[in-house]
C-alpha positions in Angstrom: 54.2 86.5 151.6 51.4 86.5 154.3 47.6 86.0 152.6 44.6 88.6 152.9 41.4 87.5 153.9 38.2 89.4 154.2 35.9 89.2 157.7 38.0 86.4 159.6 37.2 86.5 162.5 39.0 83.3 163.6 42.1 84.0 165.2 43.3 80.7 165.2 42.6 80.4 161.4 44.1 83.7 160.9 47.8 82.5 163.0 47.3 79.0 161.1 47.0 80.0 157.3 49.5 82.5 157.7 46.7 85.2 157.2 47.8 89.0 157.3 47.8 90.2 161.3 48.6 93.4 163.2 49.4 91.8 166.3 47.8 93.7 169.3 49.0 90.9 172.0 50.8 93.8 174.4 47.4 95.7 174.5 45.8 92.0 175.5 48.5 91.9 178.1 48.6 94.9 179.6 45.0 94.4 180.0 44.8 91.5 181.5 47.4 93.5 183.9 44.9 95.9 185.1 41.7 94.3 186.0 39.7 91.7 184.7 35.8 93.7 183.3 36.4 95.5 180.5 34.4 97.3 177.6 35.2 98.5 174.7 33.3 100.4 171.7 34.0 100.4 168.8 32.7 100.7 164.8 31.7 97.4 163.1 34.1 95.5 161.7 37.4 97.3 163.0 38.3 94.0 164.7 36.2 93.7 167.9 35.3 89.9 167.3 39.2 89.1 166.7 40.1 90.4 169.9 37.3 88.7 171.7 38.6 85.5 169.5 42.4 86.1 170.8 41.6 86.1 174.0 39.8 83.2 174.1 42.6 81.1 172.3 44.8 82.6 175.7 42.7 81.4 178.2 42.1 78.4 176.4 45.9 78.1 177.0 46.5 77.3 173.2 50.3 78.1 173.2 51.3 77.3 169.9 49.5 79.8 168.1 51.0 83.1 170.1 55.0 81.6 169.6 55.8 84.4 167.7 53.7 87.1 168.9 54.6 89.6 171.7 52.8 88.0 174.5 54.2 84.5 173.6 57.6 85.7 174.2 60.0 85.7 176.6 57.8 83.7 179.0 55.5 86.9 179.0 52.4 84.4 180.4 51.5 81.6 181.5 49.8 79.0 179.0 49.2 76.2 181.6 46.3 78.2 183.9 43.3 77.7 180.9 39.4 78.8 182.3 36.7 77.5 180.5 35.5 79.9 178.1 31.7 81.5 177.4 31.8 83.5 174.2 28.0 85.2 173.7 27.5 87.2 170.0 24.5 89.1 169.8 25.1 89.8 166.4 23.4 86.4 165.4 20.9 86.8 162.8 19.5 90.4 163.6 17.7 90.7 160.3 15.3 87.8 161.9 14.2 89.2 165.0 11.6 90.3 165.7 8.8 90.9 169.6 10.3 88.0 171.8 12.4 86.9 169.3 15.6 87.8 170.9 14.5 85.9 173.8 14.4 82.9 171.9 17.0 83.2 170.2 19.3 84.0 173.5 17.8 81.1 175.3 18.7 78.7 172.4 22.4 80.2 171.8 22.8 79.4 176.1 21.6 76.6 176.0 23.7 75.7 172.8 27.3 76.2 175.0 25.6 74.6 178.0 25.2 71.0 176.2 29.2 71.5 174.9 30.1 71.5 177.9 27.5 68.9 179.2 25.7 70.7 181.1 21.7 71.5 181.1 20.7 74.6 182.0 16.6 75.4 182.2 15.1 79.0 182.8 12.7 81.4 182.0 14.8 84.4 181.0 18.2 84.5 179.3 19.3 86.3 182.7 18.9 83.1 184.5 20.2 80.9 182.1 23.6 82.3 182.1 23.6 83.4 185.5 23.1 79.6 186.3 25.6 78.6 183.4 28.2 80.3 185.0 27.8 79.2 188.0 27.9 75.1 186.5 30.6 75.9 185.1 32.8 77.2 187.6 31.6 74.3 190.0 32.0 72.1 187.0 35.9 73.0 186.4 36.7 74.3 189.8 38.1 77.6 188.2 36.4 81.2 187.4 34.7 81.4 184.0 36.0 83.6 181.4 32.9 85.6 179.7 33.1 87.6 176.6 30.4 89.6 175.0 30.1 90.5 171.3 28.4 93.4 170.0 26.0 93.6 173.1 23.9 96.5 171.0 23.4 94.7 167.8 19.9 94.0 169.2 18.9 97.5 169.7 21.4 99.3 166.9 19.8 96.7 164.3 16.5 98.6 164.9 17.0 102.0 164.8 14.2 102.6 162.6 11.6 100.5 164.4 11.6 101.3 167.7 8.9 98.4 169.3 11.5 96.3 168.2 14.4 97.9 170.1 12.8 98.8 173.1 11.6 95.4 173.7 14.9 94.1 173.0 16.4 96.9 175.2 14.4 95.6 177.7 15.1 91.5 177.0 19.0 93.1 176.9 18.6 95.2 180.6 17.9 91.8 182.0 20.5 89.9 181.0 23.5 91.9 181.8 22.0 93.4 185.2 23.2 89.8 186.0 26.7 90.5 185.4 27.4 92.2 188.7 26.3 88.9 190.4 28.8 87.0 188.6 31.9 88.7 190.2 33.4 86.6 191.9 32.5 83.8 189.3 34.4 85.2 187.0 38.1 85.4 185.9 37.3 87.8 182.7 35.0 90.0 181.6 35.3 91.6 178.3 32.1 93.3 177.1 32.2 94.7 173.4 29.9 97.1 171.0 29.7 99.7 168.1 27.2 101.9 170.1 26.9 102.7 174.0 23.2 103.3 175.0 22.3 104.7 178.0 19.7 102.3 179.1 22.6 100.1 180.0 25.0 101.6 181.8 22.5 104.2 183.5 20.4 101.2 184.8 24.2 100.0 186.3 24.0 97.0 184.8 27.1 97.6 182.8 28.8 100.4 185.0 31.5 98.6 187.2 32.8 97.2 183.6 36.0 99.7 183.1 35.5 101.2 179.5 38.9 101.3 177.3 36.5 103.3 174.7 38.5 106.6 175.0 41.6 105.5 176.7 44.2 107.1 175.3 46.7 104.0 176.2 44.2 101.6 174.0 43.4 103.8 171.3 45.3 101.3 168.6 43.7 98.5 169.9 42.0 98.2 167.1 42.8 98.5 163.5 46.3 99.3 161.3 48.8 101.8 162.5 50.6 103.3 160.0 54.1 101.2 161.7 51.3 97.7 161.8 50.7 99.3 158.3 54.0 99.2 156.7 55.0 96.0 158.3 52.1 94.0 157.5 52.1 94.9 153.6 55.6 95.4 153.2 55.2 92.6 150.1 52.0 94.2 149.0 52.8 97.6 148.4 54.9 97.1 145.2 52.7 94.9 143.6 49.9 97.1 144.4 51.4 99.9 142.6 52.7 98.0 139.7 49.1 97.5 138.7 47.2 100.8 139.5 50.1 101.7 137.1 48.8 99.3 134.1 45.4 100.3 135.1 46.8 104.1 134.7 45.7 105.3 138.0 49.2 105.7 138.8 51.6 107.6 136.4 54.8 106.0 136.1 56.8 108.0 137.9 55.0 107.2 141.0 56.7 105.6 144.0 55.9 103.6 146.9 55.8 106.1 148.7 52.8 108.1 146.6 50.8 104.9 147.1 50.9 104.9 150.4 50.3 108.7 150.7 47.7 107.6 148.3 45.8 105.6 150.9 46.2 107.3 154.0 44.3 109.6 152.0 41.9 107.1 151.8 41.2 105.0 155.3 43.3 107.0 157.8 42.5 109.4 160.3 40.2 107.3 162.6 41.5 108.2 166.7 40.3 107.7 170.0 42.2 110.5 171.7 42.9 113.3 168.9 46.4 112.0 168.7 47.8 108.0 167.2 45.7 107.2 164.2 44.4 103.9 162.9 43.6 102.7 159.5 39.8 101.4 158.5 41.4 97.8 158.8 38.3 96.5 156.3 38.8 98.9 153.7 42.9 98.7 153.6 42.4 95.0 153.5 40.0 95.4 150.8 42.0 98.0 149.3 45.3 95.7 149.3 42.7 92.4 148.1 41.4 93.8 144.4 43.4 97.2 144.5 40.5 100.1 143.7 40.9 103.2 145.0 37.4 102.9 146.1 34.9 103.1 149.1 34.7 99.6 150.9 33.8 100.0 154.5 31.3 103.1 154.0 29.3 100.2 151.1 27.8 98.1 153.7 24.7 97.8 154.6 24.4 99.2 158.0 26.7 101.7 157.0 24.2 103.0 154.4 21.8 103.0 157.7 23.5 104.9 159.3 24.0 107.5 157.2 20.1 108.0 156.1 19.3 107.8 159.6 21.4 110.9 161.3 23.1 112.6 158.8 20.5 114.3 157.0 19.1 115.7 160.5 21.4 118.8 159.2 23.5 117.7 156.1 25.8 120.4 155.1 27.0 120.5 158.8 29.8 118.2 157.4 31.2 120.6 154.4 30.8 123.4 156.7 33.6 121.4 158.8 30.9 123.3 162.1 30.9 119.8 164.1 30.4 120.2 167.5 32.8 119.9 170.5 30.8 117.1 172.8 32.2 116.4 176.5 33.0 112.8 177.7 30.3 112.0 179.3 28.4 112.9 176.0 30.3 111.7 173.3 30.4 108.1 175.2 26.9 107.5 175.5 23.5 107.8 173.8 20.1 107.9 174.6 17.9 105.2 172.9 14.9 107.5 172.6 16.4 110.6 171.5 19.4 109.6 169.9 21.9 112.8 168.5 23.7 112.7 165.1 27.2 113.4 165.9 27.4 110.8 169.3 25.7 108.5 167.0 27.8 109.1 164.1 31.4 109.0 166.0 30.7 105.5 168.0 29.9 104.1 164.8 32.8 105.3 162.8 31.8 108.2 160.8 33.3 110.7 162.6 36.6 110.8 164.8 38.4 112.6 167.4 40.1 115.9 166.1 41.1 117.1 169.0 41.5 117.1 173.0 41.1 120.2 175.4 40.7 119.7 178.7 41.6 122.5 181.6 41.3 121.9 185.6 38.2 123.7 185.8 36.4 121.7 182.3 35.8 118.7 181.6 37.2 116.9 178.8 36.3 117.9 174.9 36.5 115.9 171.5 36.5 118.4 168.1 34.6 116.1 165.7 36.0 115.5 162.2 35.1 113.7 159.1 38.3 111.3 158.7 38.9 110.6 155.1 38.3 110.6 151.5 35.9 107.0 151.8 34.2 109.0 154.7 34.3 112.7 152.6 33.2 111.3 149.1 30.2 109.5 150.8 29.1 112.5 152.8 29.2 114.3 148.9 27.1 111.5 147.3 24.2 111.4 150.6 24.1 115.2 151.2 24.2 115.9 146.8 21.1 113.2 147.1 19.0 114.6 149.4 19.5 117.9 148.0 17.9 117.3 144.6 15.7 115.1 146.4 14.8 118.2 148.8 14.2 120.5 145.7 12.6 117.9 143.8 14.6 118.3 140.5 16.8 116.1 138.0 20.4 118.1 138.3 21.0 116.7 134.3 17.6 119.0 133.6 19.1 121.4 136.4 22.2 121.7 134.4 21.5 121.8 131.1 19.0 125.5 132.1 21.5 126.6 134.1 24.6 126.0 131.4 23.0 127.6 129.1 21.6 130.8 131.2 25.3 131.2 131.5 26.7 131.0 128.3 24.1 133.9 127.7 24.7 135.6 130.5 21.0 135.6 131.8 20.8 136.5 135.3 17.8 137.0 135.7 17.2 133.1 134.8 20.6 132.4 137.0 19.0 134.6 140.1 15.3 132.5 140.2 17.3 129.3 139.7 19.3 129.7 142.8 16.5 131.7 144.6 13.7 128.6 143.8 16.5 125.7 144.8 17.2 128.1 148.2 13.4 128.5 149.1 12.5 124.8 147.9 14.2 123.3 151.7 12.1 123.2 154.8 12.9 126.0 156.9 15.2 124.3 159.9 17.8 124.1 156.8 18.1 128.0 156.7 20.3 129.9 158.6 22.0 133.1 158.8 24.8 132.1 157.8 27.5 133.4 154.3 28.7 129.7 154.9 25.0 127.8 155.3 24.2 129.0 151.7 27.9 128.6 150.0 27.1 125.0 150.9 24.2 124.9 150.1 25.3 126.8 146.4 28.3 124.4 146.4 25.6 120.4 147.0 23.6 122.3 144.1 26.5 121.9 141.8 28.4 118.7 142.9 25.3 116.8 142.1 24.8 118.3 138.4 27.1 115.4 135.5 29.9 116.4 134.0 30.1 119.3 136.4 33.8 119.9 138.6 32.9 121.9 141.6 35.9 124.1 143.1 35.3 124.8 146.6 37.2 128.2 147.6 40.1 127.1 145.7 43.4 128.0 146.4 44.9 131.2 144.0 48.3 133.8 144.3 45.4 136.3 145.5 42.8 135.4 147.3 40.1 132.2 147.3 36.7 133.1 145.5 34.1 131.0 146.8 33.1 128.7 144.2 34.5 127.9 140.9 32.3 125.9 138.7 33.8 124.1 135.6 32.1 122.2 132.4 32.9 120.2 130.4 33.9 122.7 127.6 36.3 124.4 129.9 33.8 127.1 131.0 35.2 128.6 134.2 32.3 130.2 136.5 34.2 132.3 139.1 31.8 132.8 142.0 31.2 135.3 144.7 28.8 134.8 147.1 28.0 138.2 150.0 24.8 137.4 152.2 23.0 139.7 154.4 20.6 138.1 157.0 17.5 140.2 157.9 17.7 142.5 160.4 21.1 143.9 159.7 19.1 146.8 158.7 16.4 149.0 159.5 13.2 147.4 157.6 12.7 143.7 159.1 10.7 143.3 155.9 11.3 144.4 152.6 9.0 145.2 149.7 10.5 143.2 146.3 12.0 146.3 145.1 14.1 146.8 148.0 15.2 143.3 148.0 16.8 143.6 144.7 17.9 147.1 145.6 19.7 145.0 148.5 20.9 141.5 147.0 22.4 143.9 143.7 24.6 146.2 146.0 26.2 142.5 147.7 26.7 141.2 143.7 28.4 144.4 143.0 30.3 143.4 145.8 31.1 140.2 144.7 32.1 141.0 141.2 34.6 144.2 143.0 35.8 141.0 145.0 36.8 139.2 141.7 38.3 142.1 139.7 40.3 143.5 142.6 41.6 140.0 143.9 42.0 138.8 140.1 40.2 135.4 140.9 40.4 134.7 136.9 44.4 134.5 136.5 44.5 130.9 137.4 42.1 129.7 134.6 43.3 131.5 132.0 45.2 129.3 130.5 42.8 126.5 130.6 39.4 128.4 129.7 37.8 128.3 126.4 35.6 130.7 128.5 35.5 132.9 131.9 32.4 133.9 133.2 32.4 136.3 136.7 29.3 135.9 139.0 28.9 138.0 141.6 26.1 136.4 144.2 23.9 138.4 146.5 22.0 136.4 148.9 19.4 137.8 151.8 17.4 136.7 154.1 16.1 133.0 153.8 17.6 133.0 149.9 16.5 136.1 148.1 19.3 136.0 145.3 20.7 138.1 142.5 23.5 137.2 140.5 25.0 139.5 138.5 27.8 139.2 135.2 31.0 140.8 135.3 33.4 141.8 132.1 
């Protein structure tokens, strides 16, 4: 039985110690026959470092490591021909970076590589040191050099909230990468990986000679576990894990391996770069089979939290509404350092994925984004709920008590005031003239309350109410929201009494829909009490609740 290791990126160690490994060497073989200068962007902990380490061992002639893998069969690769390899990682101690510290660290790293080959390289800048190192290695071994650069963007990405350091590191990196074009004749192979594609690198011309494999449909599965790879690599783990979950009463005794497989796909699957083939998050999948717990793994990494806090809250309800944008190929691949947009950054960092790719003769490729799986959705829900209650400056426990008491007493005035107050505490930029916006706000308002289950548009025999709120005492509140934006009536500015008339009329329409479409029917057996509530919303959050019989 194979063993599971978390975070091991050393290819030799993984093969020698019989750790779980998905064979990606056919991709490597195809890349070697495609050219010699490449770039690949993938989220953190998706196997980029392991991929580069595999290239390193291949070019070092470690034939014994590849004997059981695709590339080691049928004399596909000549292991007798070896090359000097420079493996440069920029993820080194990012927490210690400060102004000008990156230059020092790169100089130390390059000097260490030179010393390991009994060479001495003395230059003022990292760019010149790298240039002279490659030249010296080629001269010493009479062979072209393999250059592998991992996490090329880390010194900038780590400081997305500290622009002075990020911009200083950006300048240092530009100087380093600008030398690569002048080394083309000295390199046997060049592969650069990272998470985010910053335009300052590409537009400067420093890396625009690289073949960018990020959105190439033929390499969509180069990192992560495909369904076939998951089934093969974890075949022996499935029944063991199922038994543990059954013993813990997380899964029933009647559940099968097929049921467990579907649950795993729901939680950790869904990542795609071409809108067709999908892979599972390798970090979460390995952790799940190691710990036998269905929970968030990848999203709890510290860099994940940083990107959520930095970008999601610019439009926190977009992800719930599903109104994520379609991006052109150039936009989805490129990110401006001085004006970061949430959608491309969250795609590149792994929080969003490609749901569909559309193309036509007259238009460039368009990529429709979506949230990949339950792990991401639960993280977004938690983050949005926290954001909402922080914004309205309310404690969810206190709000629940007040709201539940008002519901049970059918106090329409208190309910109306609570909802109106909460809508109006949001900043103006979060108010949009659409029913789905206020529907989403209301959903997250209830979602943050403890011991409350919130169902968004649950399916029913005759229709779907906007919200069903279930309190712990089995009180069900069925809510139908009707919205009217400013400008859809004759007068743009209304008096308080006129607003009350408008919202009451909307609330009655909501109640009528609940009755006409029999929204309460699915809950009659389980509920101890059913409350029907029509909610009228006008303009920027003016609300009126009415209760039905």
